[in-house]
NUVO-291529 format. One record per atom (N, C-alpha, C): residue number from 1; x, y, z; residue in three letters. Coordinates in nm, 3 decimals, m for minus. Example, Ala and Ser with C-alpha at 12.3 -4.5 7.8 and 13.67 -1.06 7.14 Angstrom:
// NUVO-291529
REC    n       c1       c2       c3  res
REC    1    1.319   m0.569    0.780  ALA
REC    1    1.230   m0.450    0.780  ALA
REC    1    1.320   m0.330    0.780  ALA
REC    2    1.285   m0.225    0.708  SER
REC    2    1.367   m0.106    0.714  SER
REC    2    1.290    0.003    0.787  SER
This chain:
// NUVO-291529
REC    n       c1       c2       c3  res
REC    1    0.085   m0.117    0.000  MET
REC    1    0.000    0.000    0.000  MET
REC    1    0.090    0.124    0.000  MET
REC    2    0.045    0.231   m0.063  LEU
REC    2    0.119    0.356   m0.063  LEU
REC    2    0.115    0.418    0.076  LEU
REC    3    0.220    0.488    0.111  THR
REC    3    0.218    0.559    0.238  THR
REC    3    0.136    0.686    0.221  THR
REC    4    0.088    0.740    0.332  ALA
REC    4   m0.003    0.855    0.329  ALA
REC    4    0.058    0.974    0.256  ALA
REC    5    0.189    0.996    0.269  ASP
REC    5    0.249    1.112    0.204  ASP
REC    5    0.264    1.094    0.054  ASP
REC    6    0.242    0.975    0.001  LYS
REC    6    0.251    0.952   m0.143  LYS
REC    6    0.115    0.940   m0.210  LYS
REC    7    0.007    0.949   m0.134  LEU
REC    7   m0.126    0.941   m0.192  LEU
REC    7   m0.161    1.074   m0.257  LEU
REC    8   m0.211    1.067   m0.379  THR
REC    8   m0.254    1.187   m0.450  THR
REC    8   m0.402    1.213   m0.421  THR
REC    9   m0.449    1.330   m0.462  ASP
REC    9   m0.592    1.358   m0.448  ASP
REC    9   m0.674    1.256   m0.527  ASP
REC   10   m0.623    1.212   m0.639  THR
REC   10   m0.692    1.110   m0.719  THR
REC   10   m0.703    0.980   m0.641  THR
REC   11   m0.596    0.940   m0.573  ASP
REC   11   m0.600    0.820   m0.490  ASP
REC   11   m0.704    0.833   m0.379  ASP
REC   12   m0.704    0.949   m0.314  LEU
REC   12   m0.798    0.971   m0.204  LEU
REC   12   m0.943    0.970   m0.254  LEU
REC   13   m0.967    1.034   m0.368  ALA
REC   13   m1.103    1.035   m0.425  ALA
REC   13   m1.144    0.894   m0.466  ALA
REC   14   m1.052    0.816   m0.521  ALA
REC   14   m1.084    0.677   m0.559  ALA
REC   14   m1.119    0.595   m0.435  ALA
REC   15   m1.047    0.617   m0.325  ALA
REC   15   m1.076    0.545   m0.201  ALA
REC   15   m1.213    0.585   m0.147  ALA
REC   16   m1.247    0.711   m0.156  LEU
REC   16   m1.379    0.757   m0.113  LEU
REC   16   m1.487    0.700   m0.205  LEU
REC   17   m1.460    0.699   m0.334  PHE
REC   17   m1.551    0.639   m0.433  PHE
REC   17   m1.579    0.494   m0.396  PHE
REC   18   m1.475    0.420   m0.359  ALA
REC   18   m1.487    0.277   m0.329  ALA
REC   18   m1.543    0.249   m0.190  ALA
REC   19   m1.568    0.353   m0.113  SER
REC   19   m1.617    0.334    0.023  SER
REC   19   m1.764    0.292    0.024  SER
REC   20   m1.812    0.257    0.140  TRP
REC   20   m1.950    0.212    0.159  TRP
REC   20   m2.048    0.329    0.168  TRP
REC   21   m1.998    0.452    0.172  LEU
REC   21   m2.085    0.568    0.191  LEU
REC   21   m2.172    0.594    0.068  LEU
REC   22   m2.297    0.632    0.089  PRO
REC   22   m2.381    0.666   m0.026  PRO
REC   22   m2.339    0.800   m0.086  PRO
REC   23   m2.339    0.807   m0.218  ALA
REC   23   m2.308    0.934   m0.285  ALA
REC   23   m2.409    1.038   m0.239  ALA
REC   24   m2.362    1.158   m0.222  GLY
REC   24   m2.448    1.265   m0.175  GLY
REC   24   m2.439    1.287   m0.026  GLY
REC   25   m2.373    1.198    0.045  SER
REC   25   m2.357    1.214    0.189  SER
REC   25   m2.278    1.340    0.219  SER
REC   26   m2.325    1.416    0.317  LEU
REC   26   m2.250    1.532    0.366  LEU
REC   26   m2.175    1.486    0.490  LEU
REC   27   m2.045    1.493    0.484  LEU
REC   27   m1.961    1.429    0.586  LEU
REC   27   m1.873    1.528    0.659  LEU
REC   28   m1.844    1.495    0.783  THR
REC   28   m1.744    1.571    0.858  THR
REC   28   m1.605    1.530    0.807  THR
REC   29   m1.505    1.614    0.830  PRO
REC   29   m1.369    1.575    0.790  PRO
REC   29   m1.324    1.442    0.851  PRO
REC   30   m1.362    1.416    0.976  ASP
REC   30   m1.324    1.290    1.040  ASP
REC   30   m1.390    1.170    0.971  ASP
REC   31   m1.516    1.187    0.929  ALA
REC   31   m1.586    1.079    0.859  ALA
REC   31   m1.523    1.053    0.722  ALA
REC   32   m1.481    1.161    0.655  VAL
REC   32   m1.413    1.146    0.525  VAL
REC   32   m1.283    1.069    0.544  VAL
REC   33   m1.204    1.108    0.644  ASP
REC   33   m1.077    1.039    0.671  ASP
REC   33   m1.100    0.891    0.701  ASP
REC   34   m1.202    0.862    0.782  ALA
REC   34   m1.231    0.723    0.818  ALA
REC   34   m1.275    0.643    0.696  ALA
REC   35   m1.359    0.702    0.611  ALA
REC   35   m1.406    0.632    0.490  ALA
REC   35   m1.291    0.605    0.395  ALA
REC   36   m1.201    0.702    0.379  ILE
REC   36   m1.085    0.683    0.292  ILE
REC   36   m0.995    0.573    0.346  ILE
REC   37   m0.967    0.577    0.476  ALA
REC   37   m0.882    0.474    0.537  ALA
REC   37   m0.943    0.335    0.520  ALA
REC   38   m1.074    0.324    0.542  LEU
REC   38   m1.141    0.195    0.527  LEU
REC   38   m1.140    0.149    0.381  LEU
REC   39   m1.164    0.241    0.290  GLY
REC   39   m1.160    0.207    0.148  GLY
REC   39   m1.024    0.154    0.106  GLY
REC   40   m0.918    0.221    0.153  LEU
REC   40   m0.782    0.177    0.121  LEU
REC   40   m0.754    0.038    0.178  LEU
REC   41   m0.795    0.015    0.303  ARG
REC   41   m0.773   m0.116    0.365  ARG
REC   41   m0.855   m0.225    0.295  ARG
REC   42   m0.980   m0.196    0.268  THR
REC   42   m1.071   m0.294    0.210  THR
REC   42   m1.027   m0.338    0.071  THR
REC   43   m0.974   m0.245   m0.008  HIS
REC   43   m0.940   m0.273   m0.147  HIS
REC   43   m0.790   m0.292   m0.169  HIS
REC   44   m0.714   m0.302   m0.061  GLY
REC   44   m0.571   m0.332   m0.073  GLY
REC   44   m0.486   m0.216   m0.119  GLY
REC   45   m0.529   m0.095   m0.091  GLY
REC   45   m0.450    0.023   m0.126  GLY
REC   45   m0.514    0.102   m0.240  GLY
REC   46   m0.442    0.203   m0.282  ALA
REC   46   m0.493    0.295   m0.384  ALA
REC   46   m0.519    0.223   m0.516  ALA
REC   47   m0.432    0.131   m0.556  ALA
REC   47   m0.451    0.060   m0.683  ALA
REC   47   m0.581   m0.021   m0.683  ALA
REC   48   m0.613   m0.082   m0.571  GLY
REC   48   m0.738   m0.157   m0.561  GLY
REC   48   m0.860   m0.067   m0.569  GLY
REC   49   m0.849    0.051   m0.511  CYS
REC   49   m0.960    0.148   m0.518  CYS
REC   49   m0.979    0.197   m0.661  CYS
REC   50   m0.869    0.220   m0.731  VAL
REC   50   m0.877    0.263   m0.872  VAL
REC   50   m0.936    0.150   m0.956  VAL
REC   51   m0.903    0.026   m0.927  ALA
REC   51   m0.961   m0.087   m0.999  ALA
REC   51   m1.112   m0.094   m0.976  ALA
REC   52   m1.156   m0.069   m0.853  GLU
REC   52   m1.299   m0.065   m0.822  GLU
REC   52   m1.367    0.047   m0.899  GLU
REC   53   m1.303    0.161   m0.906  LEU
REC   53   m1.353    0.275   m0.982  LEU
REC   53   m1.367    0.240   m1.129  LEU
REC   54   m1.265    0.180   m1.186  ALA
REC   54   m1.268    0.142   m1.327  ALA
REC   54   m1.378    0.041   m1.356  ALA
REC   55   m1.396   m0.054   m1.267  ALA
REC   55   m1.501   m0.153   m1.285  ALA
REC   55   m1.638   m0.087   m1.283  ALA
REC   56   m1.657    0.008   m1.193  ALA
REC   56   m1.786    0.077   m1.185  ALA
REC   56   m1.813    0.156   m1.311  ALA
REC   57   m1.711    0.221   m1.366  TYR
REC   57   m1.731    0.295   m1.490  TYR
REC   57   m1.765    0.200   m1.605  TYR
REC   58   m1.708    0.082   m1.607  GLY
REC   58   m1.738   m0.014   m1.712  GLY
REC   58   m1.880   m0.069   m1.701  GLY
REC   59   m1.927   m0.088   m1.579  GLU
REC   59   m2.060   m0.145   m1.557  GLU
REC   59   m2.171   m0.043   m1.571  GLU
REC   60   m2.150    0.078   m1.521  ASN
REC   60   m2.256    0.178   m1.523  ASN
REC   60   m2.195    0.317   m1.524  ASN
REC   61   m2.149    0.363   m1.639  PRO
REC   61   m2.076    0.489   m1.646  PRO
REC   61   m2.153    0.610   m1.598  PRO
REC   62   m2.283    0.616   m1.619  SER
REC   62   m2.356    0.737   m1.579  SER
REC   62   m2.363    0.752   m1.428  SER
REC   63   m2.386    0.644   m1.355  SER
REC   63   m2.390    0.657   m1.209  SER
REC   63   m2.250    0.667   m1.151  SER
REC   64   m2.152    0.603   m1.214  ALA
REC   64   m2.015    0.611   m1.165  ALA
REC   64   m1.962    0.755   m1.176  ALA
REC   65   m1.998    0.824   m1.283  ALA
REC   65   m1.953    0.962   m1.299  ALA
REC   65   m2.008    1.050   m1.188  ALA
REC   66   m2.134    1.032   m1.154  GLY
REC   66   m2.194    1.109   m1.045  GLY
REC   66   m2.129    1.078   m0.912  GLY
REC   67   m2.097    0.952   m0.888  ARG
REC   67   m2.032    0.915   m0.762  ARG
REC   67   m1.891    0.975   m0.754  ARG
REC   68   m1.820    0.977   m0.866  MET
REC   68   m1.686    1.035   m0.864  MET
REC   68   m1.695    1.186   m0.842  MET
REC   69   m1.794    1.253   m0.902  ARG
REC   69   m1.813    1.397   m0.875  ARG
REC   69   m1.836    1.420   m0.726  ARG
REC   70   m1.920    1.335   m0.664  TRP
REC   70   m1.944    1.346   m0.520  TRP
REC   70   m1.814    1.325   m0.442  TRP
REC   71   m1.736    1.223   m0.478  ALA
REC   71   m1.611    1.195   m0.407  ALA
REC   71   m1.515    1.314   m0.418  ALA
REC   72   m1.503    1.370   m0.536  LEU
REC   72   m1.413    1.485   m0.555  LEU
REC   72   m1.463    1.607   m0.479  LEU
REC   73   m1.593    1.633   m0.484  CYS
REC   73   m1.649    1.748   m0.411  CYS
REC   73   m1.633    1.729   m0.260  CYS
REC   74   m1.651    1.607   m0.214  THR
REC   74   m1.634    1.580   m0.071  THR
REC   74   m1.489    1.602   m0.030  THR
REC   75   m1.398    1.560   m0.115  LEU
REC   75   m1.256    1.578   m0.087  LEU
REC   75   m1.216    1.725   m0.090  LEU
REC   76   m1.277    1.801   m0.179  HIS
REC   76   m1.244    1.943   m0.197  HIS
REC   76   m1.367    2.027   m0.170  HIS
REC   77   m1.419    2.022   m0.050  ARG
REC   77   m1.542    2.089   m0.013  ARG
REC   77   m1.550    2.235   m0.056  ARG
REC   78   m1.443    2.309   m0.042  SER
REC   78   m1.448    2.452   m0.066  SER
REC   78   m1.483    2.485   m0.211  SER
REC   79   m1.453    2.397   m0.304  SER
REC   79   m1.480    2.427   m0.444  SER
REC   79   m1.617    2.375   m0.487  SER
REC   80   m1.692    2.315   m0.398  CYS
REC   80   m1.820    2.254   m0.435  CYS
REC   80   m1.936    2.311   m0.356  CYS
REC   81   m1.926    2.432   m0.308  GLY
REC   81   m2.034    2.491   m0.230  GLY
REC   81   m2.016    2.465   m0.083  GLY
REC   82   m2.114    2.506   m0.006  SER
REC   82   m2.101    2.494    0.140  SER
REC   82   m2.127    2.352    0.184  SER
REC   83   m2.053    2.309    0.279  ARG
REC   83   m2.067    2.177    0.341  ARG
REC   83   m2.059    2.197    0.492  ARG
REC   84   m2.108    2.103    0.569  PRO
REC   84   m2.101    2.118    0.716  PRO
REC   84   m1.957    2.119    0.766  PRO
C-alpha cells in the first residue's frame, strides 16, 4: 500500500468512491478520513480502489460519474459549495 504522504488527491477520491458511503452524503472531515482509510484497507490500497472505480465505470458509467463527482467534491469541499 502507498504511504499517506505519497497518496494523491486522485488516490484519495478513488478510495472515497470505493467506500461504503452513499453518494451525496454530507460528511465531517473525520468521517471522510475514516471512509478513505477503510476504502484503502478494504481494497488493498490505492490501486485496488482505482480498480474498483474502473469496474464501476465499465458497468454503469452514468452513475459512476456522479459518484466520482461526489467523491471529488467531498474531498475538496471549498470548491463545491457549502458543506457542514
